[in-house]
C-alpha positions in Angstrom: 227.7 96.7 387.4 229.0 99.4 389.7 228.2 102.1 387.5 224.7 101.3 388.5 225.0 101.0 392.1 225.9 104.8 392.7 222.6 106.2 391.2 220.7 103.5 392.9 222.2 104.6 396.3 221.7 108.1 395.4 217.7 107.4 394.5 217.4 105.7 397.7 218.8 108.2 399.7 216.7 110.9 397.9 213.6 109.0 398.3 214.0 108.7 402.0 214.5 112.2 402.5 210.7 112.7 401.7 210.2 110.6 405.5 212.2 112.9 407.2 211.7 116.1 409.3 214.7 117.7 407.3 213.0 116.1 404.3 210.0 118.3 404.6 212.1 121.5 405.2 213.9 120.9 402.1 210.8 120.5 400.3 208.9 123.1 401.5 211.6 125.6 400.8 212.4 124.2 397.2 208.3 124.6 396.8 208.5 128.4 398.2 211.5 129.5 396.0 209.4 127.8 392.9 206.4 129.7 393.7 208.3 133.1 394.2 210.2 132.5 390.8 207.1 131.8 389.0 205.5 134.9 390.7 208.3 136.9 389.5 208.4 135.8 385.8 204.7 136.3 385.8 205.4 140.1 386.7 208.1 140.4 384.3 206.2 138.9 381.6 203.4 141.3 382.2 205.9 144.1 382.4 207.0 143.4 378.9 203.7 142.6 377.5 202.1 145.9 378.5 205.1 148.2 379.1 208.3 147.0 376.9 206.6 145.6 373.7 206.9 147.5 370.5 203.3 148.8 369.1 203.6 146.8 366.3 204.1 143.5 367.9 200.9 144.5 370.2 198.8 145.4 367.0 200.4 142.1 365.3 199.4 140.0 368.3 196.4 141.6 369.9 194.8 143.1 366.8 193.3 140.2 365.3 190.2 140.0 366.9 188.4 142.4 369.2 188.3 139.3 372.0 192.4 139.6 371.8 192.2 143.4 372.0 189.7 143.4 374.9 192.1 141.0 376.8 195.1 143.0 375.9 193.3 146.0 377.3 191.7 144.3 380.5 195.5 143.3 381.5 197.4 146.0 380.6 194.9 149.2 380.9 192.5 148.5 384.1 190.0 150.3 385.0 189.6 152.6 382.0 186.5 151.8 380.4 187.0 152.4 376.8 189.2 155.5 377.3 192.1 155.9 374.6 195.2 154.8 375.4 197.2 157.6 377.2 200.3 159.0 375.8 204.0 158.4 377.7 205.7 161.8 378.4 
């Protein structure tokens, strides 16, 4: 019986935080931090996909169809208009 009291008490206290100014501040801080983390995750994923992945892995994944190749080119080589991929010096 006592092992259920603490989780129920914690649940009630945490649920009550949403109805206070402190709860609102905590929720907005957590939401802002989560959004920033997701934005950084997308930036890292795009860097890996466009600049850090091997040529072979890009060809295997995006060379399967013209649509996939076009999607990769649109994301990783914007404003190139069908020009060849430049060499990295």
